[in-house]
Structures are given as C-alpha cells and as structure tokens.
Residue frames as qw, qx, qy, qz and C-alpha x, y, z in Angstrom:
[[0.221, -0.474, -0.610, 0.595, 50.31, -65.03, 20.39],
 [0.054, 0.728, 0.416, 0.543, 47.63, -62.43, 19.86],
 [0.204, 0.056, -0.344, 0.915, 47.79, -59.07, 21.59],
 [0.124, -0.721, -0.675, 0.096, 44.94, -57.76, 23.69],
 [0.052, 0.838, 0.139, 0.526, 43.88, -54.14, 23.84],
 [0.616, -0.788, 0.015, -0.001, 44.82, -54.15, 27.54],
 [0.801, -0.209, 0.193, 0.526, 48.38, -55.29, 26.76],
 [0.448, 0.531, 0.244, 0.677, 48.74, -52.69, 24.03],
 [0.225, -0.895, -0.107, -0.371, 47.48, -49.93, 26.34],
 [0.753, -0.621, 0.075, 0.206, 49.82, -51.13, 29.07],
 [0.728, 0.053, 0.218, 0.648, 52.82, -51.09, 26.74],
 [0.220, 0.736, 0.221, 0.601, 51.87, -47.66, 25.40],
 [0.432, -0.883, -0.034, -0.180, 51.62, -46.18, 28.90],
 [0.815, -0.411, 0.157, 0.378, 54.91, -47.82, 29.90],
 [0.636, 0.305, 0.247, 0.665, 56.72, -46.58, 26.77],
 [0.024, 0.852, 0.153, 0.500, 55.44, -43.00, 27.17],
 [0.598, -0.800, 0.050, -0.004, 56.54, -42.95, 30.83],
 [0.816, -0.198, 0.209, 0.502, 60.00, -44.36, 30.01],
 [0.474, 0.516, 0.237, 0.673, 60.56, -41.86, 27.19],
 [0.177, -0.889, -0.128, -0.401, 59.35, -38.99, 29.38],
 [0.642, -0.746, 0.178, 0.007, 61.75, -39.99, 32.18],
 [0.207, -0.743, 0.588, 0.244, 65.07, -40.02, 30.37],
 [0.665, -0.013, 0.730, 0.158, 64.58, -42.99, 28.07],
 [0.513, 0.739, -0.012, -0.436, 64.34, -41.08, 24.79],
 [0.164, 0.614, -0.720, -0.278, 67.39, -42.94, 23.46],
 [0.523, -0.033, 0.842, -0.131, 65.70, -46.35, 23.85],
 [0.241, 0.091, -0.720, -0.645, 64.65, -48.23, 20.72],
 [0.760, -0.134, -0.170, -0.612, 61.27, -49.89, 20.24],
 [0.796, 0.041, -0.600, 0.068, 62.95, -53.24, 20.90],
 [0.259, 0.183, -0.624, 0.714, 64.56, -51.92, 24.10],
 [0.439, -0.185, 0.208, -0.854, 61.24, -50.56, 25.34],
 [0.845, -0.066, -0.326, -0.418, 59.46, -53.81, 24.57],
 [0.663, 0.110, -0.673, 0.308, 62.16, -55.92, 26.25],
 [0.034, 0.180, -0.546, 0.818, 62.02, -53.77, 29.39],
 [0.622, -0.139, 0.025, -0.770, 58.22, -53.89, 29.43],
 [0.839, -0.003, -0.509, -0.189, 58.24, -57.70, 29.06],
 [0.438, 0.142, -0.702, 0.542, 60.68, -58.03, 31.98],
 [0.143, -0.067, 0.462, -0.873, 58.45, -55.89, 34.17],
 [0.688, 0.121, 0.141, -0.702, 55.19, -57.43, 32.91],
 [0.010, -0.192, 0.965, 0.178, 55.68, -61.21, 32.61],
 [0.635, -0.147, -0.493, -0.576, 52.84, -63.43, 31.44],
 [0.784, -0.409, 0.248, -0.396, 51.11, -65.72, 33.92],
 [0.976, 0.137, -0.127, 0.115, 53.03, -68.67, 32.43],
 [0.475, 0.552, -0.396, 0.560, 56.33, -66.82, 32.94],
 [0.378, -0.594, 0.378, -0.601, 55.38, -65.98, 36.54],
 [0.950, -0.204, 0.090, -0.217, 54.50, -69.64, 37.19],
 [0.847, 0.334, -0.259, 0.323, 57.85, -70.71, 35.74],
 [0.153, 0.624, -0.428, 0.635, 59.71, -68.21, 37.94],
 [0.667, -0.491, 0.275, -0.488, 57.83, -69.43, 41.04],
 [0.999, -0.009, -0.044, 0.002, 58.83, -73.01, 40.24],
 [0.621, 0.494, -0.352, 0.496, 62.48, -72.03, 39.75],
 [0.185, -0.621, 0.407, -0.644, 62.43, -70.24, 43.11],
 [0.875, -0.324, 0.144, -0.329, 60.80, -73.26, 44.81],
 [0.939, 0.197, -0.187, 0.212, 63.49, -75.53, 43.37],
 [0.352, 0.591, -0.400, 0.606, 66.27, -73.19, 44.52],
 [0.484, -0.562, 0.344, -0.575, 64.85, -73.03, 48.04],
 [0.980, -0.137, 0.029, -0.139, 64.57, -76.82, 48.14],
 [0.770, 0.391, -0.310, 0.397, 68.21, -77.11, 47.04],
 [0.026, 0.615, -0.428, 0.662, 69.31, -74.69, 49.76],
 [0.734, -0.425, 0.230, -0.478, 67.20, -76.49, 52.38],
 [0.997, 0.032, -0.060, 0.040, 68.89, -79.76, 51.31],
 [0.638, -0.600, 0.257, 0.409, 72.30, -78.21, 51.97],
 [0.668, 0.378, 0.355, 0.534, 73.15, -77.34, 48.38],
 [0.143, 0.962, 0.104, 0.206, 74.28, -74.07, 46.93],
 [0.589, 0.243, -0.274, 0.720, 77.24, -71.87, 47.80],
 [0.347, -0.705, -0.393, 0.478, 77.42, -69.77, 50.96],
 [0.240, 0.954, 0.162, 0.082, 77.22, -66.07, 50.13],
 [0.330, -0.834, 0.359, 0.259, 80.70, -65.29, 51.51],
 [0.620, -0.120, 0.659, 0.408, 82.23, -67.94, 49.24],
 [0.484, 0.680, 0.498, 0.236, 80.24, -66.70, 46.27],
 [0.020, 0.997, -0.011, -0.078, 81.28, -63.08, 46.88],
 [0.464, -0.630, 0.514, 0.351, 84.95, -64.06, 47.24],
 [0.626, 0.182, 0.659, 0.375, 84.78, -66.05, 43.99],
 [0.350, 0.855, 0.346, 0.165, 83.20, -63.12, 42.12],
 [0.199, -0.935, 0.206, 0.209, 85.80, -60.74, 43.53],
 [0.549, -0.368, 0.627, 0.412, 88.60, -63.02, 42.31],
 [0.570, 0.395, 0.650, 0.309, 87.04, -63.72, 38.94],
 [0.277, 0.841, 0.338, 0.317, 86.19, -60.12, 38.08],
 [0.482, 0.202, -0.210, 0.826, 88.91, -58.30, 40.00],
 [0.319, -0.767, -0.248, -0.498, 86.44, -56.65, 42.37],
 [0.329, 0.061, -0.630, 0.701, 87.14, -55.26, 45.81],
 [0.319, -0.729, -0.606, 0.011, 84.70, -54.64, 48.62],
 [0.049, 0.698, -0.084, 0.709, 84.35, -51.14, 49.95]]
C-alpha cells in the first residue's frame, strides 16, 4: 500500500496533537495504531458497515443476548459490581 501526501499530513497533524496533549510517552507504533483506529480506510469502513448490518439483522431475527443478561454474565465472569 502506498502512502499519499494527504495521509502523511493527516498522521503528522494527529501525532503532533496527541504528543502535545499528554501523549508524549506514546511510541511511533502506538501513535500509528491510534491514528489507524480513528482514520479507517474506505474498505475498513465498508467492512464495519457490513458487520453492523449483520448484527442488526441477527437482533431483528431474535438473536443475540439481552443487555441485562450480558451485563450479569460480565459481572459474574469478571467479578464486577454495579454502582
């Protein structure tokens, strides 16, 4: 994958802002990973939209776990308590 000038400028601006706002301890790899999460490619966005569509279809078909059951399971599994 080749890098465009626009992507490089975007990453540079992002990295400078992160470092200036308390992220001085972040590595290059950390900065790049965070930037990629916040700036997905069009293909990644399309993939996320499809995953969301599939999840909604599953819920509409009666699948999935109700949120109260999910929360109770997470509380048991990780020893959490609600406030």
